[in-house]
C-alpha positions as CSV (number, residue, x, y, z in Angstrom):
1,M,-87.5,53.3,35.0
2,T,-85.7,50.2,36.3
3,E,-86.0,46.9,34.5
4,E,-88.0,45.4,37.4
5,K,-90.4,48.3,37.4
6,S,-90.8,48.0,33.6
7,L,-91.6,44.3,34.0
8,A,-94.0,44.9,36.8
9,A,-95.9,47.4,34.7
10,A,-95.9,45.1,31.7
11,R,-97.3,42.3,33.8
12,E,-100.2,44.5,35.1
13,I,-101.0,45.7,31.6
14,M,-101.1,42.2,30.1
15,R,-103.2,40.8,32.9
16,G,-105.7,43.6,32.2
17,F,-105.6,43.0,28.5
18,A,-106.3,39.3,28.9
19,R,-109.3,40.0,31.1
20,A,-110.7,42.9,29.0
21,T,-110.6,41.1,25.7
22,G,-112.2,37.9,26.9
23,L,-109.1,35.8,27.0
24,T,-109.3,35.0,30.7
25,E,-112.8,36.5,31.5
26,E,-115.2,34.1,29.7
27,S,-118.2,36.3,30.4
28,L,-116.8,39.1,28.2
29,P,-117.2,39.0,24.4
30,P,-113.9,38.3,22.7
31,R,-112.1,41.2,21.1
32,R,-109.6,39.9,18.7
33,Y,-107.5,42.2,16.5
34,L,-104.6,40.6,14.6
35,W,-101.9,43.3,15.1
36,T,-102.6,43.7,18.8
37,D,-102.7,40.0,19.4
38,A,-99.4,39.3,17.6
39,F,-97.7,41.7,19.9
40,A,-99.5,40.3,22.9
41,V,-98.4,36.7,22.1
42,C,-94.7,37.9,21.9
43,T,-95.1,39.8,25.2
44,F,-96.7,36.9,27.0
45,L,-93.7,34.8,25.8
46,E,-91.3,37.4,27.2
47,L,-93.0,37.5,30.6
48,H,-92.8,33.7,30.6
49,R,-89.1,33.9,30.0
50,Q,-88.6,36.5,32.7
51,D,-90.8,34.8,35.3
52,S,-90.6,31.1,34.4
53,D,-94.4,31.2,35.2
54,R,-96.4,28.8,33.1
55,M,-99.4,31.1,33.2
56,W,-97.8,33.5,30.7
57,L,-97.1,30.7,28.2
58,D,-100.6,29.3,28.7
59,L,-102.0,32.8,27.8
60,A,-99.8,32.9,24.7
61,L,-101.0,29.5,23.5
62,R,-104.7,30.3,24.4
63,L,-104.4,33.5,22.4
64,V,-103.1,31.7,19.3
65,E,-106.0,29.3,19.5
66,R,-108.6,32.1,19.9
67,V,-107.1,34.2,17.1
68,H,-107.4,31.3,14.7
69,A,-110.9,30.4,15.9
70,V,-112.1,34.0,15.4
71,L,-110.0,35.6,12.7
72,G,-109.5,32.5,10.7
73,R,-113.2,32.2,10.2
74,H,-115.8,34.3,8.5
75,R,-117.6,37.1,10.5
76,S,-120.9,36.5,12.1
77,D,-122.5,39.3,9.9
78,N,-121.2,37.7,6.7
79,R,-123.4,35.5,4.5
80,R,-120.6,32.9,4.5
81,S,-119.5,30.8,7.4
82,G,-116.7,28.5,8.4
83,W,-113.0,28.8,7.7
84,I,-112.1,31.6,5.3
85,S,-109.8,29.1,3.5
86,G,-112.9,27.2,2.4
87,L,-111.6,24.0,4.1
88,D,-114.1,21.8,6.0
89,E,-114.2,21.9,9.8
90,Q,-111.7,19.1,10.4
91,E,-109.1,20.3,7.8
92,G,-109.6,23.9,8.7
93,A,-108.7,23.1,12.3
94,L,-105.5,21.4,11.1
95,H,-104.6,24.3,8.8
96,P,-106.2,27.4,10.4
97,T,-104.0,29.9,8.6
98,A,-104.3,28.4,5.1
99,G,-106.7,31.2,3.9
100,G,-105.0,34.0,5.8
101,L,-106.5,35.8,8.8
102,R,-108.9,38.7,9.1
103,I,-107.8,42.0,10.5
104,G,-110.6,42.1,13.1
105,K,-112.1,45.5,12.2
106,G,-115.5,46.5,13.5
107,M,-117.2,46.8,10.1
108,N,-117.6,44.1,7.5
109,E,-115.5,44.4,4.3
110,R,-116.7,46.6,1.4
111,A,-119.0,44.7,-1.0
112,P,-117.7,44.2,-4.6
113,A,-120.2,46.8,-6.0
114,E,-119.9,49.3,-3.1
115,P,-118.0,52.5,-3.9
116,F,-114.7,53.1,-2.2
117,D,-114.8,55.4,0.8
118,E,-111.3,56.2,2.2
119,H,-112.5,57.1,5.7
120,K,-114.7,54.0,6.1
121,E,-112.1,51.7,4.7
122,W,-110.0,52.2,7.8
123,D,-112.8,50.7,9.8
124,R,-113.6,47.9,7.4
125,D,-112.4,44.3,7.7
126,G,-110.3,42.4,5.2
127,Q,-106.6,41.3,5.3
128,Y,-103.5,43.4,5.7
129,Y,-100.2,42.0,4.6
130,H,-98.2,43.7,7.4
131,Y,-100.6,42.3,10.0
132,L,-100.1,38.8,8.6
133,T,-96.3,39.1,8.8
134,K,-96.6,40.1,12.4
135,W,-98.7,37.0,13.1
136,M,-96.2,34.8,11.2
137,H,-93.5,36.1,13.5
138,A,-95.6,35.5,16.6
139,L,-96.3,31.9,15.5
140,A,-92.6,31.3,14.8
141,R,-91.7,32.6,18.3
142,V,-94.3,30.2,19.9
143,G,-92.7,27.4,17.9
144,S,-89.3,28.3,19.1
145,V,-90.3,28.5,22.7
146,T,-92.4,25.3,22.8
147,G,-90.4,23.2,20.3
148,E,-93.7,22.3,18.5
149,D,-93.4,22.3,14.7
150,R,-97.0,22.9,14.1
151,Y,-96.7,26.6,15.0
152,T,-93.9,27.1,12.4
153,R,-95.9,25.1,9.9
154,W,-98.9,27.4,10.4
155,A,-96.7,30.4,10.0
156,I,-95.3,29.1,6.7
157,E,-98.8,28.1,5.5
158,L,-99.8,31.7,6.3
159,A,-96.8,33.0,4.3
160,K,-97.8,30.9,1.3
161,A,-101.4,32.2,1.5
162,A,-100.4,35.8,1.9
163,H,-98.0,35.7,-1.0
164,R,-100.6,34.1,-3.3
165,G,-103.2,36.7,-2.3
166,F,-101.2,39.9,-2.2
167,A,-98.4,39.6,-4.7
168,Y,-99.3,40.1,-8.4
169,L,-97.6,40.8,-11.7
170,P,-98.8,44.2,-13.1
171,A,-99.8,44.4,-16.8
172,H,-97.0,45.6,-19.1
173,S,-94.4,44.9,-16.3
174,S,-90.9,43.7,-16.8
175,G,-91.5,40.7,-14.6
176,R,-91.2,42.4,-11.3
177,K,-94.2,41.7,-9.0
178,R,-95.9,44.2,-6.8
179,M,-98.1,43.8,-3.8
180,Y,-101.6,45.0,-2.8
181,W,-102.0,46.8,0.5
182,K,-105.3,45.4,1.6
183,M,-107.2,42.4,0.4
184,S,-110.7,41.0,0.9
185,I,-111.4,38.5,3.7
186,D,-111.1,35.6,1.3
187,L,-108.1,37.0,-0.6
188,S,-110.1,37.0,-3.8
189,R,-109.9,40.8,-4.6
190,P,-107.9,43.8,-3.7
191,L,-109.6,46.4,-1.5
192,V,-106.7,48.9,-1.6
193,P,-104.5,48.4,-4.6
194,S,-101.5,50.5,-3.6
195,M,-98.4,48.9,-2.1
196,G,-97.3,49.4,1.5
197,H,-93.9,51.2,1.8
198,H,-92.3,48.4,3.9
199,D,-94.5,45.4,3.1
200,P,-92.0,43.7,0.8
201,L,-89.2,44.2,3.3
202,D,-91.3,42.8,6.1
203,G,-92.2,39.9,3.9
204,L,-88.6,39.2,2.9
205,L,-87.2,39.2,6.4
206,T,-90.1,37.2,7.8
207,F,-90.0,34.6,5.1
208,C,-86.2,34.2,5.4
209,A,-86.6,33.7,9.2
210,L,-89.3,31.1,8.5
211,Q,-87.2,29.4,5.9
212,A,-84.3,29.1,8.4
213,A,-86.7,27.8,11.1
214,R,-88.0,25.2,8.7
215,R,-84.7,23.7,7.7
216,G,-84.0,20.4,9.5
217,T,-87.3,20.2,11.3
218,I,-90.1,20.5,8.8
219,P,-90.1,18.5,5.5
220,A,-90.2,20.7,2.4
221,A,-93.4,19.1,1.0
222,G,-94.9,22.3,-0.3
223,L,-93.6,24.5,2.5
224,D,-90.4,25.7,0.9
225,L,-90.4,29.5,0.6
226,G,-87.6,29.9,-2.0
227,A,-89.8,31.2,-4.8
228,E,-91.6,33.6,-2.6
229,I,-88.3,34.9,-1.2
230,A,-87.0,35.5,-4.8
231,D,-90.1,37.5,-5.6
232,L,-89.7,39.6,-2.5
233,R,-86.0,40.2,-3.1
234,A,-86.9,41.6,-6.5
235,M,-89.6,43.8,-5.0
236,C,-87.1,45.2,-2.5
237,A,-84.3,45.9,-5.0
238,G,-83.4,49.6,-5.2
239,S,-86.0,50.7,-2.7
240,D,-85.7,53.8,-0.5
241,W,-86.9,52.8,3.0
242,T,-86.8,56.3,4.5
243,T,-89.9,57.4,6.5
244,D,-90.6,60.0,9.2
245,D,-93.7,58.1,10.4
246,P,-92.9,56.9,14.0
247,L,-94.6,53.5,13.6
248,G,-93.0,52.9,10.2
249,L,-89.6,54.1,11.5
250,G,-89.8,51.9,14.6
251,G,-90.7,49.0,12.3
252,L,-87.6,49.8,10.2
253,L,-85.4,49.6,13.2
254,C,-86.9,46.3,14.3
255,D,-86.3,45.0,10.8
256,A,-82.7,46.1,11.0
257,F,-82.3,44.0,14.2
258,R,-84.1,41.0,12.7
259,L,-81.8,41.3,9.7
260,G,-78.7,41.4,12.0
261,Q,-79.9,38.2,13.6
262,L,-80.3,36.6,10.1
263,I,-76.9,37.7,9.1
264,R,-75.4,36.3,12.3
265,D,-77.0,33.0,11.7
266,G,-75.9,32.8,8.0
267,S,-79.6,33.1,6.8
268,F,-79.2,36.3,4.8
269,P,-76.2,36.9,2.6
270,E,-76.7,40.5,1.5
271,E,-75.1,42.5,4.4
272,A,-75.4,45.8,2.5
273,L,-79.1,45.9,3.2
274,L,-78.4,46.4,6.9
275,G,-76.5,49.6,6.1
276,D,-79.4,50.8,3.9
277,L,-82.0,50.2,6.6
278,L,-79.9,52.0,9.3
279,A,-79.1,54.9,7.1
280,A,-82.8,55.3,6.2
281,S,-83.7,55.1,9.9
282,A,-81.2,57.8,10.9
283,A,-82.4,60.1,8.2
284,G,-86.0,59.4,9.2
285,M,-85.3,60.1,12.9
286,D,-83.8,63.5,12.0
287,A,-86.8,64.4,9.9
288,L,-89.3,63.2,12.6
289,C,-87.6,65.0,15.5
290,A,-87.4,68.2,13.5
291,Q,-91.2,68.3,13.6
292,S,-91.3,68.2,17.4
293,P,-94.4,65.9,17.6
294,F,-93.6,64.7,21.1
295,T,-94.2,68.0,22.7
296,L,-98.0,67.9,21.9
297,P,-100.7,67.2,24.4
298,A,-101.9,63.6,24.6
299,R,-105.2,64.3,22.7
300,Y,-103.2,65.1,19.6
301,R,-100.9,62.0,19.7
302,L,-101.4,58.3,18.8
303,A,-99.7,56.3,21.4
304,F,-99.4,53.0,19.5
305,R,-97.6,54.7,16.7
306,E,-95.1,56.2,19.2
307,F,-94.7,52.8,20.9
308,G,-93.7,51.4,17.6
309,L,-90.8,53.8,17.6
310,S,-89.9,53.2,21.3
311,I,-89.7,49.5,20.6
312,G,-87.5,50.1,17.5
313,L,-85.1,52.3,19.4
314,K,-84.5,49.5,21.9
315,A,-83.5,47.3,19.0
316,V,-80.6,49.7,18.2
317,D,-78.5,48.8,21.3
318,R,-79.3,45.2,20.8
319,L,-78.1,45.3,17.2
320,Q,-74.9,47.0,18.3
321,G,-74.3,44.3,20.9
322,L,-75.0,41.6,18.4
323,M,-72.5,43.0,15.9
324,A,-69.8,43.4,18.5
325,A,-70.3,39.8,19.7
326,H,-70.1,38.4,16.2
327,P,-67.5,40.5,14.2
328,A,-66.8,37.7,11.7
329,Q,-70.3,37.8,10.4
330,F,-70.3,41.5,9.8
331,S,-67.4,42.4,7.4
332,D,-68.6,45.9,6.6
333,R,-69.3,47.6,9.9
334,R,-68.4,51.3,9.2
335,R,-71.7,52.3,7.5
336,P,-74.0,50.6,10.1
337,A,-71.8,51.9,12.9
338,A,-72.1,55.5,11.7
339,A,-75.9,55.3,11.4
340,M,-76.2,53.6,14.8
341,A,-74.2,56.4,16.4
342,D,-76.7,58.9,15.0
343,L,-79.6,56.8,16.2
344,R,-78.2,56.4,19.7
345,E,-78.4,60.2,20.1
346,H,-82.2,59.6,20.3
347,R,-82.1,56.7,22.7
348,Q,-83.7,58.7,25.5
349,L,-86.8,59.3,23.4
350,G,-88.0,55.8,23.9
351,G,-88.0,56.2,27.6
352,A,-89.7,59.6,27.3
353,I,-92.5,58.1,25.2
354,E,-93.1,55.4,27.8
355,A,-93.0,57.8,30.7
356,F,-95.5,60.2,29.0
357,W,-98.0,57.4,28.4
358,L,-97.5,55.8,31.8
359,A,-98.8,59.0,33.4
360,P,-102.4,58.2,34.3
361,G,-103.7,61.5,33.1
362,N,-102.5,61.0,29.6
363,R,-104.2,57.6,29.4
364,E,-107.5,59.3,30.2
365,S,-107.3,61.2,26.9
366,S,-109.7,60.4,24.1
367,S,-106.8,59.4,21.8
368,W,-105.7,56.7,24.3
369,Q,-109.2,55.4,25.1
370,A,-110.2,55.2,21.4
371,H,-107.3,52.6,20.8
372,R,-107.0,51.2,24.3
373,D,-106.2,47.6,23.5
374,I,-103.5,48.3,20.9
375,N,-102.0,51.1,23.0
376,E,-101.8,49.0,26.1
377,V,-100.2,45.9,24.5
378,M,-97.7,48.0,22.5
379,L,-96.8,49.8,25.7
380,A,-96.2,46.5,27.5
381,T,-94.1,45.3,24.5
382,S,-92.0,48.5,24.7
383,L,-91.5,47.8,28.5
384,A,-90.5,44.1,27.8
385,P,-89.4,44.1,24.1
386,D,-87.2,41.0,23.7
387,G,-90.1,38.5,23.1
388,F,-91.0,40.6,20.0
389,L,-87.5,41.6,18.9
390,S,-85.9,38.2,19.0
391,L,-86.1,35.6,16.3
């Protein structure tokens, strides 16, 4: 598909998403979901860059406002009301991310005395760390495009809240913190205590990007992330990032490109991590493709997880170009280059994933319709990825 056709498809998808989720069609109830909306903000920004059309920027800004107004506040079926941070109305509006942001799931969170049910937990509200890092990134992108410091400040306040809520020191530990996977809406208790495979890595790279964005524009005054970054570095030390999950693998490739941008800008000194991420990605791609999951019918596939991979694969060529354009910043290029050569053998897979799900018949499947909003937005992001991939 040509770039113009990809952009045309992305425009159509994002207009439909804005209508269907109540962003432009006021008569429809709002459907806000943090992960989907983070990708949507970045894609609106990319369409604004491509078209120079103020409409797309206005949609991104409106979506930020709606997410904070809905997911920064308690649910209507909760006994509590107001901002989940506990701030009053005026202060909460000034600091809408100070208590984190809800996921946006259909069911309320599990009550403290309610027994854990693994199947129900997927449908219950709360807070996910990896959703919060995606929203931090989206806010930072809005701040970069608009030049308004408040968006970066909100991202940093969210980073502070997330680290306070999710990071903890286990009993009998050697001083190395861990991280909960899912927290309650008010960040007062863990709902799923295990640690997400890539959560510390997502946090480390996101916080380093925010720290770089803050310098010279936002006074420190409680917004320095140095201590949090030190905790996350320790959590990441010695980790094996390999995964054969398509969404996790795509996220790893996006992280590699984000890391390359941080190295280019002098905001991340440990260049060896880039080789680690790319080597893990190459091994994961080989393991995934050996399973032949992309030959299955649509009803057995989860589109949004595949789009995570197609977005990540587009980051590979961009990372190669970035390293070639800035050789002085990348002193050890042999290991990353070898891994990228392996990954580029799979470059056609991203286009094949897009083509499969652009076929109308495949989008009529139950697996597409059950996750329609997230599927559509991540398809649009895959078609126009630079708003999400760029720092």
